[in-house]
C-alpha positions as CSV (number, residue, x, y, z in Angstrom):
1,M,33.3,32.4,8.3
2,A,30.0,30.5,8.6
3,K,31.8,27.5,10.2
4,H,33.4,29.9,12.7
5,M,30.1,31.5,13.5
6,S,28.6,28.0,14.1
7,S,31.4,27.2,16.5
8,I,30.7,30.4,18.4
9,W,27.0,29.6,18.4
10,L,27.6,26.1,19.8
11,M,30.0,27.2,22.4
12,G,27.7,29.9,23.6
13,I,24.7,27.5,23.9
14,L,26.8,25.0,25.8
15,I,28.1,27.6,28.2
16,F,24.6,29.0,28.7
17,A,23.1,25.6,29.3
18,M,25.8,24.6,31.8
19,S,25.2,27.8,33.8
20,F,21.8,26.7,35.1
21,N,21.1,24.5,38.0
22,Y,18.4,22.0,37.2
23,G,17.8,20.6,40.7
24,E,18.7,17.2,41.9
25,S,17.8,15.3,38.8
26,A,20.4,13.1,37.0
27,F,19.5,15.0,33.8
28,S,22.4,16.7,32.1
29,C,21.6,19.8,30.2
30,D,24.9,20.1,28.5
31,E,24.6,16.5,27.3
32,A,21.1,17.2,26.0
33,V,22.3,20.2,24.0
34,K,25.2,18.3,22.6
35,K,22.8,15.6,21.4
36,L,21.1,18.2,19.2
37,I,24.3,19.6,17.6
38,P,23.8,17.5,14.5
39,C,20.4,19.2,14.1
40,Q,22.0,22.7,13.9
41,P,21.9,23.0,10.1
42,F,18.2,22.1,9.9
43,L,17.3,24.3,12.9
44,E,19.1,27.3,11.3
45,G,17.6,26.8,7.9
46,A,20.8,25.8,6.2
47,A,19.5,22.3,5.4
48,N,16.0,21.4,4.1
49,G,15.7,18.2,6.2
50,V,17.0,16.4,9.2
51,T,19.9,13.9,9.1
52,V,20.1,10.5,10.5
53,Q,22.7,11.9,13.1
54,C,20.2,14.6,14.1
55,C,17.4,12.1,14.6
56,D,19.7,9.7,16.5
57,G,20.6,12.6,18.9
58,A,17.0,13.6,19.3
59,R,16.0,10.0,19.9
60,S,18.6,9.6,22.7
61,L,17.3,12.9,24.1
62,D,13.8,11.4,24.1
63,Q,15.1,8.7,26.4
64,L,16.8,11.0,28.9
65,G,13.7,12.7,30.2
66,K,11.3,9.7,30.6
67,S,12.6,8.3,33.9
68,N,10.9,10.7,36.3
69,P,8.9,14.0,36.5
70,E,11.9,16.0,37.9
71,E,14.0,15.0,34.8
72,V,11.1,16.0,32.5
73,K,11.0,19.4,34.2
74,A,14.8,19.8,34.0
75,M,14.7,18.9,30.3
76,C,12.0,21.4,29.7
77,Q,13.9,24.2,31.4
78,C,17.1,23.2,29.6
79,L,15.5,23.2,26.1
80,K,13.5,26.3,26.8
81,N,16.6,28.2,27.9
82,A,18.7,26.8,25.0
83,A,15.9,27.7,22.5
84,A,15.7,31.3,23.9
85,A,19.5,31.7,23.8
86,A,20.0,30.3,20.3
87,T,20.5,33.0,17.7
88,G,19.7,31.9,14.2
89,V,17.5,29.0,15.2
90,N,14.1,29.0,13.6
91,P,11.5,28.2,16.4
92,D,9.1,26.7,13.9
93,R,11.8,24.2,12.8
94,A,12.6,23.4,16.4
95,K,9.0,22.5,16.9
96,Q,9.0,20.3,13.8
97,L,12.0,18.3,14.9
98,P,10.2,15.6,17.0
99,G,7.7,14.9,14.2
100,L,10.4,14.7,11.5
101,C,12.4,12.3,13.6
102,N,9.3,10.2,14.5
103,I,9.8,10.7,18.3
104,N,7.6,12.0,21.0
105,L,9.7,14.2,23.3
106,P,8.2,14.7,26.7
107,V,8.6,18.4,26.4
108,P,8.4,20.9,23.5
109,I,11.5,22.7,22.1
110,D,10.0,26.1,22.6
111,P,11.3,29.3,24.3
112,N,7.7,30.1,25.4
113,V,6.8,26.8,27.1
114,N,5.7,26.9,30.8
115,C,7.7,24.1,32.3
116,D,5.7,24.3,35.6
117,R,2.7,23.0,33.8
118,L,4.2,19.7,32.7
């Protein structure tokens, strides 16, 4: 049952993320969300720590948004919307993810971030 609910969660987040237009940037929100799928157990509190696969995905996400300001804004909006739509995700754990993976994301994973101020 838990595996079925996780699949529903994932599908919902991907559909939600793909429904937004993030301007003319080359940034792909659905790709960004897919990169964080291995982090789901940690983000939902089912795992005490992050995995190598989770940090690898977060690291590759870190590289996506560094090319230009439009991509940073698109990534911000994507992660903000995904964080707001994700049920079962602990916002404090989402904020811990960059530090645990030793990366410096150009935007926070926070449903309350103001993307216009980046």
